Structure formats: structure tokens, C-alpha cells
C-alpha positions in Angstrom: 29.2 -15.6 -47.7 25.9 -17.5 -47.2 25.3 -19.1 -43.8 25.8 -22.9 -43.3 23.8 -23.1 -40.0 20.4 -21.8 -39.1 20.1 -19.2 -36.3 18.0 -21.2 -33.9 17.6 -18.3 -31.4 15.6 -16.1 -33.7 11.9 -15.3 -32.9 10.9 -12.9 -35.6 8.8 -14.5 -38.3 10.3 -12.6 -41.2 13.9 -13.1 -40.0 13.2 -16.8 -39.5 12.0 -17.1 -43.1 15.0 -15.1 -44.4 17.4 -17.4 -42.4 15.8 -20.5 -44.0 16.1 -18.9 -47.5 19.7 -18.0 -47.0 20.5 -21.4 -45.7 19.3 -23.2 -48.8 20.7 -20.5 -51.2 24.3 -21.0 -49.8 26.9 -21.4 -52.5 27.7 -25.0 -51.7 24.0 -26.0 -51.3 22.2 -28.3 -53.7 19.3 -25.8 -54.1 21.2 -22.6 -54.6 19.7 -21.9 -58.0 16.1 -22.3 -57.0 13.6 -19.4 -57.2 12.7 -19.0 -53.6 10.3 -16.1 -54.3 8.2 -18.2 -56.6 4.7 -19.1 -55.4 5.4 -22.8 -54.6 8.6 -22.5 -52.6 7.5 -19.2 -51.0 4.4 -21.0 -49.5 6.7 -23.8 -48.3 9.0 -21.3 -46.7 6.0 -19.6 -45.0 4.9 -23.0 -43.6 8.4 -23.8 -42.3 8.8 -20.3 -40.8 5.4 -20.4 -39.2 6.1 -23.8 -37.6 9.6 -22.7 -36.4 8.2 -19.4 -35.1 5.3 -21.2 -33.3 7.6 -23.8 -31.6 10.2 -21.1 -30.7 7.6 -18.9 -29.0 6.0 -21.9 -27.3 9.4 -23.0 -25.9 10.2 -19.5 -24.7 6.7 -19.2 -23.0 7.1 -22.6 -21.4 10.5 -21.7 -20.0 9.4 -18.3 -18.8 6.3 -19.6 -17.1 8.3 -22.1 -15.2 10.0 -19.5 -13.0 8.4 -17.1 -10.5 10.6 -14.3 -11.6 9.5 -14.4 -15.3 6.0 -16.0 -15.3 3.3 -13.7 -16.5 0.2 -15.7 -15.9 -1.2 -15.5 -12.4 -1.9 -19.2 -12.1 1.8 -20.0 -12.9 3.1 -17.3 -10.4 0.8 -18.8 -7.8 2.0 -22.4 -8.6 5.6 -21.4 -8.3 4.9 -19.6 -5.0 3.1 -22.7 -3.7 6.3 -24.6 -4.0 7.9 -22.0 -1.6 5.1 -22.5 0.9 3.4 -19.2 0.1 -0.4 -18.6 -0.1 -1.4 -15.3 -1.8 -3.2 -12.8 0.4 -6.9 -12.5 -0.2 -9.2 -9.5 -0.2 -9.7 -8.1 3.3 -13.0 -6.8 4.6 -13.3 -3.3 6.0 -14.2 -3.4 9.7 -15.6 -0.8 12.1 -16.3 -0.7 15.8 -19.9 0.4 16.6 -21.9 1.0 19.7 -25.6 1.4 20.2 -27.6 3.7 22.5 -31.3 3.4 23.2 -31.0 -0.4 22.8 -34.0 -2.3 24.2 -33.0 -4.3 27.3 -34.5 -7.5 25.7 -31.7 -7.6 23.1 -28.6 -9.0 24.8 -26.8 -10.4 21.8 -26.5 -9.9 18.1 -26.8 -13.2 16.1 -24.3 -14.0 13.4 -25.1 -12.0 10.3 -26.9 -9.1 12.0 -26.9 -6.4 9.3 -25.9 -2.8 9.3 -25.6 -0.4 6.4 -23.6 2.7 5.4 -23.6 4.8 2.3 -20.7 6.4 0.4 -22.4 9.6 -0.7 -19.5 10.5 -3.0 -19.9 7.3 -5.1 -23.6 6.8 -4.4 -22.9 3.3 -3.1 -24.4 1.5 -0.1 -22.4 -1.2 1.7 -23.6 -3.9 4.1 -21.7 -4.7 7.3 -22.5 -7.8 9.4 -21.5 -9.4 12.7 -19.4 -12.5 11.7 -20.3 -14.4 14.9 -22.8 -14.2 17.7 -21.9 -11.1 19.8 -23.0 -10.2 23.3 -24.3 -6.6 23.4 -25.7 -4.1 25.8 -26.3 -0.4 26.1 -23.2 1.4 24.9 -21.3 -1.9 24.4 -18.7 -1.8 21.6 -18.7 -4.5 18.9 -17.1 -5.0 15.6 -18.9 -5.6 12.2 -17.3 -6.4 8.8 -18.3 -5.3 5.4 -19.7 -8.0 3.2 -22.0 -11.0 3.1 -21.7 -14.3 4.9 -22.1 -17.5 2.8 -21.7 -21.2 3.5 -20.7 -23.9 1.1 -21.1 -27.6 2.0 -19.4 -30.7 0.6 -19.5 -34.5 1.3 -16.0 -36.0 1.9 -15.3 -38.9 -0.4 -12.0 -40.5 0.5 -12.0 -42.6 -2.7 -11.0 -39.5 -4.7 -7.2 -38.9 -4.4 -6.0 -35.4 -3.5 -9.5 -34.2 -2.9 -10.0 -30.4 -2.7 -13.0 -28.3 -1.9 -13.3 -25.0 -3.8 -14.7 -21.8 -2.4 -16.8 -20.5 -5.3 -16.2 -16.8 -5.0 -12.9 -14.9 -5.6 -13.4 -11.8 -3.4 -13.4 -13.5 0.0 -11.5 -12.6 3.2 -9.5 -15.7 4.1 -9.0 -14.5 7.6 -12.8 -14.9 8.0 -12.9 -18.6 7.1 -14.6 -21.1 9.4 -14.3 -24.7 8.4 -16.2 -27.4 10.3 -16.5 -31.1 9.8 -19.4 -33.3 10.9 -19.0 -37.1 10.9 -22.1 -37.4 8.8 -24.8 -35.3 7.1 -27.1 -35.8 10.1 -24.5 -35.3 12.8 -25.1 -32.4 15.2 -21.5 -32.6 16.5 -19.2 -30.5 14.4 -15.5 -30.1 14.9 -13.8 -26.8 14.0 -10.7 -27.1 11.9 -8.0 -24.4 11.9 -5.8 -23.3 9.1 -2.4 -25.0 8.8 0.5 -22.7 9.8 3.5 -24.8 10.8 4.6 -28.4 10.8 6.0 -28.9 14.4 3.3 -30.4 16.6 1.3 -31.7 13.7 0.2 -35.3 13.9 -2.6 -37.6 12.8 -5.1 -36.1 15.3 -4.5 -32.4 14.6 -7.7 -30.9 13.0 -6.2 -28.6 10.4 -7.1 -27.7 6.8 -4.7 -26.6 4.1 -5.5 -23.5 2.1 -4.3 -22.7 -1.4 -5.2 -20.8 -4.6 -6.2 -22.9 -7.6 -5.6 -22.1 -11.3 -8.9 -20.3 -11.6 -7.9 -17.8 -8.9 -10.2 -19.2 -6.3 -9.2 -20.5 -2.9 -9.5 -24.2 -2.1 -9.1 -26.3 1.0 -7.8 -29.8 1.6 -7.4 -32.0 4.6 -4.7 -34.2 6.1 -4.1 -37.8 5.1 -4.2 -39.2 8.6 -0.4 -39.0 9.0 0.1 -35.2 8.6 -3.2 -33.8 9.8 -6.5 -35.4 10.7 -8.4 -37.1 7.9 -12.2 -36.7 7.9 -14.3 -39.9 7.9 -15.9 -41.0 4.7 -19.3 -39.3 4.2 -18.3 -36.4 6.6 -20.1 -33.1 6.0 -17.6 -30.4 5.2 -19.0 -26.9 5.9 -17.1 -23.8 4.8 -18.4 -20.4 6.1 -16.8 -17.4 4.5 -17.2 -13.6 3.9 -17.5 -12.0 0.5 -16.4 -8.4 0.6 -16.0 -5.3 -1.5 -12.5 -4.9 -0.2 -11.1 -1.3 0.1 -14.2 0.3 -1.4 -15.9 0.3 2.0 -13.2 2.1 3.8 -13.8 5.5 5.4 -17.5 5.1 6.3 -18.7 6.4 9.7 -22.5 6.8 9.5 -24.4 3.6 10.1 -28.0 2.5 10.3 -29.8 -0.9 10.6 -32.9 -2.4 9.1 -32.2 -5.9 10.5 -35.3 -7.8 11.4 -33.9 -8.3 14.9 -35.0 -4.8 15.8 -38.4 -4.9 14.1 -40.3 -5.5 17.4 -38.4 -2.7 19.1 -37.6 0.9 18.5 -34.4 1.3 16.4 -31.3 2.2 18.5 -29.0 5.0 17.7 -25.7 3.7 16.2 -22.3 5.4 16.6 -19.0 4.4 15.1 -15.9 4.7 17.2 -13.9 5.5 14.1 -14.4 5.3 10.3 -14.3 1.9 8.7 -10.9 0.7 7.7 -8.8 -2.4 6.9 -10.4 -3.2 3.5 -7.9 -4.2 0.8 -7.7 -5.9 -2.6 -6.3 -9.4 -3.0 -2.6 -9.7 -3.7 -1.5 -9.0 -7.3 1.1 -10.9 -9.3 4.0 -8.5 -8.6 3.4 -8.6 -4.9 3.3 -12.4 -4.9 6.5 -12.5 -7.0 8.3 -10.3 -4.4 6.9 -11.7 -1.2 7.0 -15.5 -1.8 10.8 -15.8 -1.9 11.0 -13.6 1.2 8.7 -15.8 3.2 10.7 -18.9 2.0 14.0 -17.3 3.1 12.5 -16.5 6.5 11.8 -20.2 7.1 8.8 -19.4 9.2 10.8 -17.7 11.9 11.3 -14.1 12.9 15.0 -13.3 13.3 16.1 -10.9 10.6 14.5 -7.7 9.3 13.3 -9.5 6.2 11.7 -12.3 8.3 9.5 -9.8 10.1 8.6 -8.1 6.9 7.6 -11.4 5.3 5.4 -12.4 8.3 3.7 -9.0 8.5 3.0 -8.9 4.8 1.6 -12.4 4.6 -0.7 -12.0 7.7 -2.1 -8.5 7.1 -3.1 -5.9 4.5 0.4 -4.3 4.8 1.8 -3.1 1.5 5.0 -1.6 2.8 6.8 -2.5 6.1 9.7 -1.0 8.0 11.5 -2.9 10.8 14.3 -1.8 13.1 15.9 -2.9 16.3 15.4 -1.2 19.6 19.1 -0.3 19.7 18.4 1.9 16.6 15.4 3.6 18.0 15.3 7.1 19.3 15.5 6.8 22.3 17.0 3.3 22.4 14.7 0.6 23.8 16.6 -2.7 24.1 14.8 -6.0 23.9 12.4 -4.6 21.3 11.9 -4.9 17.6 9.9 -2.0 16.1 7.5 -2.6 13.2 5.7 0.1 11.1 3.4 -1.0 8.4 1.2 0.9 5.8 -1.7 -1.0 4.2 -2.6 -0.6 0.6 -5.7 1.4 1.6 -5.5 3.8 4.5 -2.5 4.9 6.5 -2.2 2.4 9.4 -3.0 -1.2 10.2 -6.2 -1.6 12.2 -5.9 -2.5 15.9 -7.5 -5.9 15.0 -4.7 -6.6 12.6 -2.0 -5.6 15.1 -3.5 -7.7 17.8 -3.6 -10.7 15.5 0.0 -10.2 14.4 1.6 -9.8 17.8 1.1 -13.4 19.0 2.2 -14.7 15.6 5.4 -12.7 15.8 6.0 -13.6 19.4 5.7 -17.3 18.6 8.3 -17.1 15.8 10.7 -14.6 17.3 13.6 -14.7 19.7 12.5 -15.3 23.2 13.9 -12.1 24.7 12.8 -9.8 21.9 9.3 -8.4 21.9 7.7 -6.8 18.8 6.1 -3.4 19.1 4.0 -1.7 16.4 4.5 2.0 15.6 2.2 3.9 13.2 3.8 5.5 10.1 4.7 9.2 10.2 4.0 11.2 7.1 6.3 14.0 5.9 4.8 16.1 3.1 7.0 17.9 0.6 5.8 20.6 -1.6 7.3 22.8 -4.3 7.6 26.0 -6.1 8.1 24.7 -9.6 9.2 26.8 -12.6 9.0 25.2 -16.0 10.2 26.6 -19.4 8.5 25.1 -22.4 8.5 25.4 -26.2 5.1 26.6 -27.3 5.7 25.4 -30.9 5.8 21.8 -29.8 2.5 21.6 -28.0 -1.1 22.9 -28.2 -1.2 23.4 -24.4 -1.2 26.8 -22.9 1.0 27.7 -19.9 -1.9 26.7 -17.6 -2.2 23.4 -19.5 1.5 22.7 -19.0 1.1 23.5 -15.3 -1.9 21.2 -15.0 0.0 18.4 -16.8 2.9 18.7 -14.3 0.5 18.7 -11.4 -1.0 15.4 -12.6 2.5 14.1 -13.0 3.3 14.9 -9.4 0.5 12.6 -8.2 2.0 9.7 -10.3 5.5 10.4 -9.2 4.5 10.3 -5.5 2.7 7.0 -6.0 5.5 5.4 -8.0 8.6 6.6 -6.2 7.4 7.7 -2.7 4.7 6.8 -0.3 6.6 3.8 1.1 9.3 3.4 3.7 11.9 2.9 1.0 10.7 5.8 -1.0 13.6 8.3 -1.1 13.0 11.6 -2.8 15.9 12.1 -5.2 15.9 15.6 -6.6 17.7 14.8 -9.9 15.2 11.9 -10.6 12.3 14.3 -9.8 13.5 17.0 -12.3 14.1 14.3 -15.0 10.6 12.8 -14.4 8.9 16.2 -14.7 10.9 17.3 -17.8 10.0 14.0 -19.5 6.2 14.5 -19.0 6.0 16.2 -22.4 8.4 16.9 -25.2 7.7 20.6 -25.1 9.0 20.9 -21.5 12.6 22.0 -21.9 13.8 22.8 -18.3 12.4 22.5 -14.8 13.6 24.2 -11.5 12.0 23.4 -8.1 12.3 24.9 -4.7 11.6 22.2 -2.0 9.7 22.7 1.2 8.4 20.3 3.8 5.4 20.1 6.1 4.4 18.0 9.0 1.2 18.0 11.0 0.4 17.5 14.7 -2.8 17.4 16.7 -3.0 19.9 19.5 -5.5 18.9 22.3 -7.0 20.9 25.1 -5.9 18.2 27.7 -2.2 18.1 26.8 0.3 18.9 29.5 3.6 18.0 27.8 5.8 19.2 24.8 4.6 18.6 21.3 7.4 17.0 19.4 7.5 17.3 15.6 10.4 15.3 14.1 11.3 15.8 10.4 14.2 13.5 10.8 16.6 15.5 8.6 18.5 18.8 8.8 16.5 22.0 8.2 17.9 24.9 6.3 18.6 28.0 8.4 17.5 31.3 6.7 20.3 33.4 5.1 19.0 36.4 6.9 19.0 35.5 10.7 16.2 37.9 11.4 13.9 35.8 9.2 12.0 32.7 10.4 12.9 29.1 9.6 9.4 27.7 10.3 5.8 28.9 9.8 2.6 27.4 11.0 -1.1 27.3 10.5 -3.2 28.9 13.2 -5.1 27.9 16.3 -7.8 29.8 18.2 -7.9 30.8 21.8 -10.2 33.4 23.4 -11.3 34.5 19.9 -7.7 35.2 18.7 -5.9 33.2 16.1 -2.2 32.5 17.0 0.7 31.3 14.8 4.3 30.1 15.4 7.6 31.4 14.0 11.2 31.2 15.2 14.1 33.5 15.9 17.8 33.3 16.7 19.1 32.1 20.0 22.5 32.1 21.7 23.0 28.3 20.9 24.3 27.2 17.5 21.7 25.3 15.4 19.0 26.0 18.0 16.3 28.6 17.3 13.6 29.8 19.7 9.9 29.6 18.8 7.6 32.6 19.5 3.9 33.1 19.2 2.2 35.9 17.4 -1.1 37.1 15.9 -2.0 39.3 13.0 -4.0 42.5 13.7 -6.6 44.2 11.6 -3.8 46.1 9.7 -2.3 42.7 8.7 0.7 43.4 11.0 2.3 40.6 13.0 2.1 41.3 16.8 4.5 39.3 19.0 2.5 37.7 21.8 4.9 35.4 23.6 8.5 34.3 23.4 10.2 31.0 24.4 7.3 28.8 23.2 9.7 26.0 22.2 12.8 25.3 20.1 13.9 24.3 16.6 17.0 22.1 16.3 18.1 22.8 12.7 20.7 20.0 12.7 18.2 17.2 13.6 15.0 18.6 12.4 13.3 18.2 15.8 10.8 20.9 16.8 9.5 21.1 20.3 6.6 23.3 21.2 5.4 23.9 24.7 1.9 23.0 25.8 -0.5 25.9 25.1 -4.2 26.7 25.6 -6.6 26.5 22.7 -10.3 26.5 22.2 -10.7 23.0 20.7 -8.6 20.2 19.4 -6.8 21.5 16.3 -4.7 20.1 13.5 -1.6 22.4 13.1 0.8 22.2 10.2 4.5 23.2 10.6 6.2 24.4 7.4 10.0 24.4 6.9 12.7 24.0 4.3 15.1 21.0 4.2 18.8 21.6 4.1 19.2 19.1 1.3 17.3 18.6 -2.0 17.3 14.9 -1.4 15.1 13.5 1.4 15.5 10.0 2.9 12.8 8.7 5.3 14.0 7.0 8.5 12.4 4.2 10.4 8.7 4.8 10.3 8.7 7.9 8.1 7.0 8.0 4.7 7.5 10.9 2.3 4.6 12.0 0.1 3.9 15.0 -2.1 1.5 17.8 -1.0 -0.3 19.1 -4.0 -2.3 21.7 -2.1 0.7 23.8 -1.2 2.6 23.2 -4.4 2.7 26.1 -6.9 3.6 25.6 -10.6 4.6 28.4 -13.0 5.1 27.6 -16.6 6.7 30.1 -19.0 7.4 30.1 -22.7 11.0 29.6 -23.5 11.6 32.6 -25.8 15.0 31.4 -27.0 13.5 28.1 -28.2 10.7 29.9 -29.9 12.4 32.9 -31.4 16.1 32.1 -31.3 18.6 34.6 -30.2 16.1 37.5 -30.7 14.2 36.1 -27.7 17.2 36.1 -25.3 16.4 39.5 -23.9 13.0 38.3 -22.7 14.2 34.9 -21.4 13.0 34.3 -17.8 15.5 32.9 -15.3 14.6 31.8 -11.8 16.8 32.6 -8.8 17.9 29.8 -6.5 16.3 31.4 -3.5 13.1 33.3 -3.0 13.7 36.8 -1.8 
């Protein structure tokens, strides 16, 4: 029976038109005998359907854009976040600590904007670094420079304009490097520095603060108090905004620096050394990050009590992309009166010392009086595989090597999407399903899982090296075989390696040291070099002599196919040690006649 009521929830144009047609063709309708496919009525139906479709879509868009969870336009997500008191993170400038030798004694300070340069030879790009403020300097003195260019924008304050805001004209600024000063007039030499608003308590009509927000065009803007909440500048005051434009994360990892600044033109150029590679650069916050972090900060109510409170504060005041927080009672060993924080930025592996030092007083001021925050750098556990894939060659133009290459590329995407964060649990079934779905021709996948962790051996160490996988390790079926292997280190011209053997204690295996002779035979050099606790995944290696500082990798096999990181651990995939073997599925290609040649893979490697 024909409908008597229109379906007002429909969004598809053709279905809307059909609904209108059926409505008027209903058996009890006055227009049931009309020819609705005729040119005249058909055009009218198109107009009605278009109008209905337009209004329905507009209403849905308006409703969706009104909520932070469903809005798709950045300006609307930002506007919803603003009502929660959240300001999106800006780009952050890469920084580096430098020192100069051979510096002329006449140079005792570096003016603001003193320029240094470094080149990324891989991308053939040169980046400028500057001192952001006047910096005292001397022979061998360490100082910090930041990547980018300093700019200044000036405005005249006109109090006749309501809700007056001052826009910073560039998008890629580092908002932590904003300096806002106010002079009572254009000619005034006295300028007052305003600080960014952070919290309401203690704020009155004399407090020199500015308010920072992101406007609909994606640029930052500042505003001032009204004389009740925050100090109001005088009419005609000169507003000066100094800021840093940056290339964000592109300038990370640079360590060779030179200078052509005119400051040194009258003197011989000093030799410049970086203490470490440049780091800390990051892109401005994207929509999904704002959508996730704004409610968390609102829930935290600007205090640090719960785990989510700490995460929200760290994320909003640093370049951290993923954060882990745990109490001192859950630490190993327990450390009461502490809250431990581990954070990984979007670019690089650890927060810079500058970011940590800036965060500590913020957390202290918002936390419980007797609990002190402590930063711990992330620990990375690499997992690698022996992957065996069967594929149907009739469903793809790729060779066996092509399938293997496709899977290898997929591993990079899997690691980025599901791992590489503190919440990134490696789930074996999810992994197999992901790899199988990379291409319709891949029929089955089997993977053996191994794990790797690195430690740095130094010539000056006098204590145990502790390598903590944080999960149970699989003991070999044959007790005469080794659970762990290692890369080598050199001493007195000999390259040594580590393996383990049985001990008299259950779940504990003893580590021994060996070298390989010219006949490729392993020669035992020393026993009792440390222990492996299979149940906890903790490996301890005694201090040992070596020629120079060396990065040593320890390889093992987890007892479970699923790996869950704990506290400050992050799991990532190691492609270098991963092997992939792709084989044609002979049964899928030739039917039962190919069963005799079908390749099966044993669960263990013998």
C-alpha cells in the first residue's frame, strides 16, 4: 500500500524524489492518476527533491558541526574546544645546545636573533637557528638556539572596539616563544611584559595577562583583560608581539652548525659544537588530537590528581603525543611520594630537557602537596618476525618477492597505527589478520615472534647492566640451547658475544661469554657473566671491559604471542631483523593435484 507520510530522515536524492512521488500517488490521494514521469511534473519533483535534499544535508551538517565529537571542520572543533578552556598546541621549534671554542674575548654576549645554520644533507635543506633572547656567552659556555625566524607585530590598542583581538599573521609559530609587551603610548620607552593566562585564582584588575586562542582562520590571536579580570591596556597603548616562525619537526636531528652572523665579521669565526642533535620540533595539533585532548583537560579541572589529569597537563604543555603515568607504589622498585611520567613526542623518542624543566613546576603547582612528579624516558622494545605467507598467484601480478615487499611495507603501517605508543599492545591475531588483508591474493600467514632490546655499554661502568623486557621469556625446549643471543663488542682485538645456559635455579639461566674462532667455532671464554630471569624477562649482565662505548642488542623470544607494554615501555617493529618468505599456495592454484607440493611451516624453528 502506498505511503501516507513522507520519510523525513532520508538523505539520498533519488530516494527523496521517489518518496515524494509515492506520497502523491497513494490510492487515497487526489493526484493518484497524474503522470509523474512526464516532463512538467518530473521537473517539479526534481526541484522539490533538491530543496529537501539541500535542507536535510544542511541540517545534518549544522548538527554535526555543533559537537566536538562529530565536527569535521577545524574551526568548529577549535570553537567547541574553546568552550572547554582548551587552546590547541602550536608548532614547536627544534632546539639545540651549542658551545663555541676559539671565541674572541671581546664577545661576551649574543644579541637576540644571532643566527646559526645547519644543513640536512639527506633532504638538501638548510635551517636557520637563532638565539631568542640576549644570551651571555664565553669560551666553552653552553647556550640554546631555536630553529626559525623571529618576527614582531605591533598594534595600537583601541578600547572603543568591543572584544578587541590581535592576530598573529603566521600559522607556524611556536606559542611557547611568545613575548607580549605593552607600552602606554607609541613613544613610550617603558614597556610592561604580559604573561599568558593560565588559571583564574589570583587574577585581578592589575594582573598583566593576555589570553591566547586560535581563530577560525587557524591563526593565533591574543586579547587582554577588561579591567576586572586581568589588566586592561590604556587607550592608544602600543601592543608588541614577538614570536618565532618555525619549520617544526623538519629541523630535528641536526648536529653540525656554522654561523655567518655579522656579529663575528670583525673576528675570526669560532668553532661550534653541538652537545646533542637538535630536537623538540613538532607540528601543530591536528583535529583528532584536539578532539581527544580537550575533554581530558576539561575533566582535569586544571589540577593534577588522577592519571588522566597528568596526561592532559603534559599533552597541553609539551610536544608529547603519547603519555604514560603511574604511581610510585606501582614502580619497580616502589618509590612512595612520587608520580612517574613518561612521554614520547610526535618527533623523536623523548621530551627535551627544556620541556621537562618547564613541565615540572607546572605539575608541582597543580598536584598534591606530598606527591612529586618525576620524568622517566620511554624504553623501546623491538619485536621482529619470521613470517611465512601463502598466496594465490592467479589473483595477483606480484611475484613471491613482490608479496614479501608488500608485507614489509604493511609492517611499517601496522607499527605506526597499532604500536609505538604506551597503549600499543601487540595482539597476535590482529597482526595476522592485518597482514592477510594486505592483498586478496594472500591466503594465510604464520609468524614466529622474537624480541630485541638495546643497551649502551660504557668503558666507565662499574655496575650491572639491567635489560628489562617486562614479560616472560620462552625457555628453549632443548635445555642445552641458549635463550638469548647478542651482538658483539670488542676488547683487546677480540669480538665477544653473550649466550646463556642452564643453572640450578628454576627459571634462572646463567649468561656466559664467548668468541668465534677462524674456523667459525664458538669458544667459551667466561662463565657467570650474569643471569636471565625467564619469568620476569629481566636480564642482568656484569660489568665488563670493552674498547669503546658500544651499543649491544639482546635477542630473545617472548613466552606469549601477545605483548603488552608496562609503564614506560613502547613496542615497535624491527624491520631490519624481520624475514619474510612468500610461497605459492599450490592447492589454491592447482587444486588437489597440488597438495603433494603444499608447503607447511612448523611452529618452531629447529
